[in-house]
N, C-alpha and C positions, 0 to 999 in steps of 0.2 A: 730813233736809235741808230739807224743806218747812216744818217748824215754826220754822225760824230765819229770821224775816222779814228780818233784816239781811243774811243770806247771799243771800236772794232779791233784795234791793235791790242788793247788790253786783254780782250777775250781771246784773241789769237795767241798772245803770249802765254796766257794761262793754259791754253789747250796744249801748248808745247812744253810747259814746265810743270811737272806733276806737283811740286811743292807749292807753287803759286796757285795752281788750280785748287789744291786742297785748302789753302788759306782762304781763297775767295769763296769757295763753296761753304766753308765754315761760317763766314759772315753772311752769305746770301741765304743760308738756311735758318738763320735766326728769325724769331718772330719780328714782325714789321717794326714795332717800337724799338726793340733792342738793336736791330740792324741799323735803323736810322740814327739812333743815339751813338752807336759805335762809329758809324761812318762820319757823323758830324765831328767827333773827336779826331778821327784820322785826317779829315779835311782841314781842320784847324791846325794840326801839327804840320801838314803839308804846306799850308800857307806860311806858317812861321819859318819853315825851311826854304821858303821862296821857290818851291817846286814849280814845274811847268804848269801854266794855267790850263792847258788842254788836258793834261793828266788829271788835274784837280777836277775839271768838269766831267771827265769820264768816271771818276770815282763818285762824284756827286750824283751822277745819273743813277747809280745803284741804290739811291735812297728811294726812288720810285718803285712801288710794289711790282708794277708790270715789267719794268726794265730788269729788276732783280730776278723775277721769275724767269724771264727769257734768258738772261745770262746763266742762271742756274741750270736751265734746260740745256743750253748749248754746252756748258761745261760737263754736265752729267752724262752726255752722250758718249764721252770719252772713257767713262769708267767701266 
């Protein structure tokens, strides 16, 4: 997780932007299957829009239960 600078940047941005944080936490707090399904849809849309591959990788990392839990923990500290 720490090796993915884009992921770190995504979490840092969410910590500074309450709306982004709220949106990410809403996704991260879904049950695993629902979170993964939603993220798969988001990632597919990002690819169709030709978004940055590092950003797509950062969002894709949130499909992992451990990564999602850690991101939720980091974002939840600001509440």
